[in-house]
C-alpha positions in Angstrom: -15.2 54.3 96.8 -18.1 52.4 95.8 -20.9 51.9 98.1 -21.0 48.2 97.5 -18.1 46.1 98.4 -16.3 44.9 95.3 -16.6 41.3 94.5 -14.1 39.3 92.8 -15.1 37.8 89.4 -14.9 34.3 90.8 -17.1 35.2 93.6 -19.7 36.9 91.6 -22.9 35.1 91.1 -23.8 33.8 87.6 -26.8 35.3 86.0 -29.2 33.4 83.9 -27.7 34.7 80.7 -24.2 33.6 81.9 -25.6 30.1 82.7 -27.3 30.0 79.3 -24.1 31.0 77.5 -22.1 28.3 79.5 -24.7 25.7 78.7 -24.7 26.7 75.0 -20.9 26.6 75.0 -20.8 23.1 76.5 -23.5 21.9 74.2 -21.6 23.5 71.2 -18.4 21.8 72.3 -20.2 18.4 72.6 -21.9 19.0 69.3 -18.6 19.9 67.7 -16.9 16.9 69.2 -19.7 14.6 67.9 -19.4 16.2 64.5 -15.7 15.8 64.4 -16.1 12.1 65.4 -18.7 11.7 62.6 -16.5 13.4 60.1 -13.5 11.4 61.1 -15.4 8.1 60.8 -16.9 9.2 57.5 -13.5 10.2 56.1 -12.1 6.9 57.3 -14.9 5.0 55.5 -14.4 7.1 52.4 -10.6 6.5 52.5 -11.2 2.8 53.0 -13.7 2.8 50.0 -11.1 4.6 47.9 -8.4 2.1 48.8 -10.7 -0.8 48.0 -11.6 0.9 44.7 -7.9 1.5 44.0 -7.2 -2.2 44.7 -10.0 -3.2 42.3 -8.8 -0.9 39.6 -5.2 -2.2 39.9 -6.5 -5.8 39.8 -8.5 -5.0 36.7 -5.6 -3.3 35.1 -3.4 -6.3 35.7 -6.1 -8.6 34.2 -6.4 -6.3 31.1 -2.6 -6.3 30.8 -2.4 -10.1 30.9 -5.2 -10.3 28.3 -3.5 -7.7 26.1 -0.2 -9.7 26.4 -2.0 -12.9 25.5 -3.7 -11.3 22.5 -0.3 -9.8 21.4 1.2 -13.3 21.5 -1.7 -14.8 19.6 -1.4 -12.0 17.0 2.3 -12.6 16.6 1.6 -16.4 16.2 -1.1 -15.7 13.6 1.1 -13.2 11.7 4.0 -15.7 11.5 1.6 -18.4 10.4 0.2 -16.1 7.8 3.7 -15.2 6.6 4.6 -18.9 6.4 1.4 -19.7 4.5 2.0 -16.8 2.1 5.6 -17.9 1.5 4.5 -21.5 1.0 1.8 -20.4 -1.4 4.3 -18.3 -3.3 6.8 -21.2 -3.4 4.1 -23.5 -4.8 3.1 -20.9 -7.3 6.8 -20.4 -8.3 7.4 -24.1 -8.6 4.3 -24.5 -10.7 5.3 -21.6 -13.0 8.8 -23.0 -13.3 7.4 -26.5 -14.1 5.0 -25.0 -16.7 7.8 -22.9 -18.2 10.1 -25.9 -18.2 7.4 -28.1 -19.8 6.6 -25.4 -22.4 10.3 -24.8 -23.2 10.9 -28.5 -23.4 7.8 -28.9 -25.6 9.0 -26.1 -27.8 12.4 -27.7 -28.0 10.9 -31.1 -28.8 8.6 -29.5 -31.4 11.5 -27.7 -33.0 13.6 -30.9 -33.1 10.6 -32.8 -34.5 10.1 -30.3 -37.2 13.9 -30.3 -37.9 13.8 -34.1 -38.1 10.8 -34.1 -40.3 12.5 -31.6 -42.6 15.7 -33.6 -42.5 13.7 -36.8 -43.2 12.0 -35.1 -46.2 15.4 -33.9 -47.4 16.9 -37.3 -46.9 14.0 -38.9 -48.8 14.4 -36.5 -51.6 18.2 -37.1 -51.6 17.5 -40.9 -51.5 15.2 -40.6 -54.5 17.8 -38.5 -56.4 20.5 -40.9 -55.6 18.3 -43.8 -56.7 17.5 -42.1 -59.9 21.1 -41.2 -60.4 22.2 -44.8 -59.8 19.5 -46.1 -62.1 20.5 -43.6 -64.8 24.1 -44.5 -64.4 23.3 -48.2 -64.5 20.9 -47.6 -67.3 18.5 -50.0 -65.7 14.8 -50.0 -66.1 12.6 -51.3 -63.2 8.9 -51.1 -62.6 9.5 -48.5 -60.0 11.6 -46.4 -62.4 8.8 -46.6 -64.9 6.3 -45.4 -62.3 8.6 -42.6 -61.2 9.3 -41.6 -64.8 5.6 -41.5 -65.6 4.9 -39.3 -62.5 2.7 -41.7 -60.7 
């Protein structure tokens, strides 16, 4: 048996090293707890900042979507106005072309009729002169005009 009575571990005296280790352990636990609290608050602030940023991004996205929709409506309106203006311009151009064509065709028809009437008038005049000469010859009548016609004046 040992010469010194055996001491129970709880009854044993703490050495300086043991006390230092205990103090270091307590200080470490306190330091760890402080760091955990700091990290938790930092993570909470970071999460809050991320949520605020997310909210701002969503708000901005909605604003951009509204602006995009407004621009799309404006573009549709401008396109329909452009199409209407183009169709109106084509209608006016077509009406003008039709009017010009009608006018030209009518003018051509009138010109043809005028030429035909002039030719017919010349033919009728020639026919009238022939009939007059024939009648004069049949009547065997001499007039001043018949003298002029006969002489070729």
